[in-house]
C-alpha beads as a LAMMPS data file, in Angstrom:
LAMMPS data file: protein, C-alpha beads

172 atoms
171 bonds

1 atom types
1 bond types

-500.0 500.0 xlo xhi
-500.0 500.0 ylo yhi
-500.0 500.0 zlo zhi

Masses

1 110.0

Atoms # bond

1 1 1 107.727 47.316 137.924
2 1 1 110.332 45.620 135.745
3 1 1 109.302 43.131 133.091
4 1 1 111.663 40.306 132.260
5 1 1 111.429 37.177 130.138
6 1 1 113.952 34.858 128.530
7 1 1 113.773 32.041 126.029
8 1 1 116.471 29.541 125.010
9 1 1 116.277 27.851 121.598
10 1 1 118.590 24.900 120.939
11 1 1 119.162 24.646 117.189
12 1 1 118.565 21.198 115.747
13 1 1 121.207 19.948 113.349
14 1 1 120.027 19.820 109.737
15 1 1 121.441 17.570 107.002
16 1 1 124.183 20.080 106.210
17 1 1 125.396 20.204 109.839
18 1 1 125.269 16.410 110.171
19 1 1 127.258 16.092 106.929
20 1 1 129.841 18.540 108.237
21 1 1 130.062 16.604 111.506
22 1 1 130.647 13.343 109.627
23 1 1 133.281 15.021 107.425
24 1 1 135.127 16.371 110.474
25 1 1 135.322 12.947 112.053
26 1 1 136.297 11.199 108.791
27 1 1 139.175 13.660 108.344
28 1 1 140.141 13.112 111.988
29 1 1 140.193 9.326 111.506
30 1 1 142.238 9.723 108.307
31 1 1 144.820 11.929 110.066
32 1 1 145.125 9.476 112.957
33 1 1 145.465 6.556 110.501
34 1 1 148.223 8.309 108.542
35 1 1 150.021 9.208 111.782
36 1 1 149.985 5.559 112.923
37 1 1 151.269 4.406 109.529
38 1 1 154.070 6.963 109.529
39 1 1 154.913 6.839 113.247
40 1 1 158.324 5.246 112.532
41 1 1 159.263 8.114 110.170
42 1 1 157.610 11.004 112.022
43 1 1 158.300 9.875 115.593
44 1 1 157.054 12.282 118.269
45 1 1 155.595 14.575 115.608
46 1 1 153.057 11.839 114.712
47 1 1 151.926 11.677 118.344
48 1 1 151.643 15.488 118.587
49 1 1 149.712 15.610 115.294
50 1 1 147.318 12.894 116.538
51 1 1 146.633 14.730 119.793
52 1 1 146.161 18.041 117.940
53 1 1 143.752 16.389 115.477
54 1 1 141.673 14.925 118.323
55 1 1 141.490 18.271 120.148
56 1 1 140.660 20.039 116.867
57 1 1 137.908 17.528 116.049
58 1 1 136.349 17.863 119.488
59 1 1 136.544 21.678 119.339
60 1 1 134.945 21.815 115.862
61 1 1 132.218 19.405 116.972
62 1 1 131.409 21.622 119.951
63 1 1 131.219 24.679 117.688
64 1 1 128.315 23.015 115.872
65 1 1 126.368 23.001 119.159
66 1 1 124.398 26.257 118.799
67 1 1 121.652 27.835 120.900
68 1 1 120.014 31.238 120.698
69 1 1 118.792 33.068 123.756
70 1 1 116.301 35.925 123.701
71 1 1 116.222 38.134 126.759
72 1 1 113.405 40.649 127.116
73 1 1 113.908 43.387 129.706
74 1 1 111.650 46.433 130.011
75 1 1 110.861 46.803 126.316
76 1 1 114.265 45.786 124.991
77 1 1 115.183 42.442 123.396
78 1 1 118.712 41.048 123.368
79 1 1 119.548 38.131 121.076
80 1 1 122.607 36.074 122.045
81 1 1 124.230 33.084 120.394
82 1 1 125.666 30.389 122.626
83 1 1 128.121 27.933 121.092
84 1 1 129.341 24.759 122.766
85 1 1 127.233 25.739 125.812
86 1 1 130.009 28.027 127.055
87 1 1 130.712 30.847 124.603
88 1 1 128.113 33.637 124.547
89 1 1 128.060 36.495 122.066
90 1 1 125.519 39.318 121.766
91 1 1 124.149 39.395 118.216
92 1 1 121.730 42.302 118.391
93 1 1 119.743 44.438 120.827
94 1 1 116.622 46.346 119.856
95 1 1 113.747 48.198 121.459
96 1 1 110.206 46.913 121.004
97 1 1 108.994 50.449 120.287
98 1 1 111.130 50.380 117.102
99 1 1 109.317 47.338 115.682
100 1 1 107.527 48.228 112.450
101 1 1 106.056 44.849 111.424
102 1 1 105.521 41.391 112.884
103 1 1 104.213 38.510 110.810
104 1 1 103.943 34.800 111.422
105 1 1 106.797 33.234 109.445
106 1 1 106.103 30.971 106.508
107 1 1 108.382 29.810 103.705
108 1 1 109.000 32.450 101.009
109 1 1 107.456 35.205 103.122
110 1 1 107.633 38.378 100.958
111 1 1 108.505 40.494 104.003
112 1 1 111.694 38.449 104.524
113 1 1 112.555 37.378 100.974
114 1 1 111.790 40.457 98.852
115 1 1 112.375 43.566 100.947
116 1 1 115.751 45.255 101.403
117 1 1 117.289 45.340 104.875
118 1 1 120.665 46.259 106.338
119 1 1 120.601 42.884 108.088
120 1 1 118.473 39.734 107.679
121 1 1 118.954 36.839 110.086
122 1 1 117.274 33.655 111.242
123 1 1 117.675 32.924 114.952
124 1 1 115.524 29.806 115.440
125 1 1 114.389 26.474 113.995
126 1 1 112.073 27.424 111.132
127 1 1 109.819 24.391 111.576
128 1 1 108.969 25.192 115.196
129 1 1 105.721 26.813 116.282
130 1 1 105.464 30.513 117.170
131 1 1 108.078 31.604 114.613
132 1 1 107.712 35.247 113.577
133 1 1 109.374 37.619 111.154
134 1 1 110.084 40.977 112.815
135 1 1 111.112 44.168 111.042
136 1 1 112.438 47.144 113.022
137 1 1 114.537 50.300 112.886
138 1 1 118.044 49.965 114.258
139 1 1 121.178 52.100 114.276
140 1 1 122.566 49.964 111.402
141 1 1 119.395 50.510 109.328
142 1 1 116.247 48.443 108.896
143 1 1 116.649 44.907 110.225
144 1 1 114.551 41.787 109.686
145 1 1 114.843 38.860 112.078
146 1 1 113.124 35.509 112.145
147 1 1 112.778 34.353 115.730
148 1 1 110.569 32.181 117.898
149 1 1 108.346 34.175 120.209
150 1 1 106.618 31.946 122.746
151 1 1 103.377 33.011 124.416
152 1 1 105.014 34.352 127.597
153 1 1 107.315 36.585 125.554
154 1 1 104.397 37.710 123.362
155 1 1 102.593 38.881 126.490
156 1 1 105.702 40.705 127.713
157 1 1 106.262 42.448 124.358
158 1 1 102.630 43.464 123.743
159 1 1 102.533 46.571 126.032
160 1 1 105.625 48.030 124.322
161 1 1 104.239 47.774 120.769
162 1 1 102.084 50.203 118.855
163 1 1 98.446 49.367 119.767
164 1 1 97.391 48.417 116.217
165 1 1 100.550 46.386 115.648
166 1 1 100.067 44.600 118.981
167 1 1 96.497 43.640 118.014
168 1 1 97.523 42.263 114.621
169 1 1 100.906 40.771 115.542
170 1 1 100.046 37.666 117.503
171 1 1 96.683 36.708 115.998
172 1 1 96.350 32.967 115.334

Bonds

1 1 1 2
2 1 2 3
3 1 3 4
4 1 4 5
5 1 5 6
6 1 6 7
7 1 7 8
8 1 8 9
9 1 9 10
10 1 10 11
11 1 11 12
12 1 12 13
13 1 13 14
14 1 14 15
15 1 15 16
16 1 16 17
17 1 17 18
18 1 18 19
19 1 19 20
20 1 20 21
21 1 21 22
22 1 22 23
23 1 23 24
24 1 24 25
25 1 25 26
26 1 26 27
27 1 27 28
28 1 28 29
29 1 29 30
30 1 30 31
31 1 31 32
32 1 32 33
33 1 33 34
34 1 34 35
35 1 35 36
36 1 36 37
37 1 37 38
38 1 38 39
39 1 39 40
40 1 40 41
41 1 41 42
42 1 42 43
43 1 43 44
44 1 44 45
45 1 45 46
46 1 46 47
47 1 47 48
48 1 48 49
49 1 49 50
50 1 50 51
51 1 51 52
52 1 52 53
53 1 53 54
54 1 54 55
55 1 55 56
56 1 56 57
57 1 57 58
58 1 58 59
59 1 59 60
60 1 60 61
61 1 61 62
62 1 62 63
63 1 63 64
64 1 64 65
65 1 65 66
66 1 66 67
67 1 67 68
68 1 68 69
69 1 69 70
70 1 70 71
71 1 71 72
72 1 72 73
73 1 73 74
74 1 74 75
75 1 75 76
76 1 76 77
77 1 77 78
78 1 78 79
79 1 79 80
80 1 80 81
81 1 81 82
82 1 82 83
83 1 83 84
84 1 84 85
85 1 85 86
86 1 86 87
87 1 87 88
88 1 88 89
89 1 89 90
90 1 90 91
91 1 91 92
92 1 92 93
93 1 93 94
94 1 94 95
95 1 95 96
96 1 96 97
97 1 97 98
98 1 98 99
99 1 99 100
100 1 100 101
101 1 101 102
102 1 102 103
103 1 103 104
104 1 104 105
105 1 105 106
106 1 106 107
107 1 107 108
108 1 108 109
109 1 109 110
110 1 110 111
111 1 111 112
112 1 112 113
113 1 113 114
114 1 114 115
115 1 115 116
116 1 116 117
117 1 117 118
118 1 118 119
119 1 119 120
120 1 120 121
121 1 121 122
122 1 122 123
123 1 123 124
124 1 124 125
125 1 125 126
126 1 126 127
127 1 127 128
128 1 128 129
129 1 129 130
130 1 130 131
131 1 131 132
132 1 132 133
133 1 133 134
134 1 134 135
135 1 135 136
136 1 136 137
137 1 137 138
138 1 138 139
139 1 139 140
140 1 140 141
141 1 141 142
142 1 142 143
143 1 143 144
144 1 144 145
145 1 145 146
146 1 146 147
147 1 147 148
148 1 148 149
149 1 149 150
150 1 150 151
151 1 151 152
152 1 152 153
153 1 153 154
154 1 154 155
155 1 155 156
156 1 156 157
157 1 157 158
158 1 158 159
159 1 159 160
160 1 160 161
161 1 161 162
162 1 162 163
163 1 163 164
164 1 164 165
165 1 165 166
166 1 166 167
167 1 167 168
168 1 168 169
169 1 169 170
170 1 170 171
171 1 171 172
């Protein structure tokens, strides 16, 4: 029997993302203002520049709309990033049997902060519940990911983990 589970995590905008969003729109307003002031000198070019600035501002704003999707299928986890609700890109795929460590994430976790990995990534909102730090072997080397693993995904992953690791991994 196949086992399948998926989880979608919309990323909340932090202060940095909100600041970037405000900066994008301030620059857009400035470009449009300059184009209107110089429309007599620039002519059609001012109109084209205004339209391009609006499209560019909208496109950049959509790029700040980020979601991560975890898809668990028969012992394998795929992590995708979805931007502007349309563009999907596979970030990493790994097998649960390759997981070496799982720990509940907390700020300054030594497993994430101090150890050396080929890749370290955060694919969730750190202040959410059920956020775990996972270390595993991968073809690129050892990888450490911080991701949210809800209860239904925990149950799906459990049979594919080492027995001792499974017992210790999701203890509250």
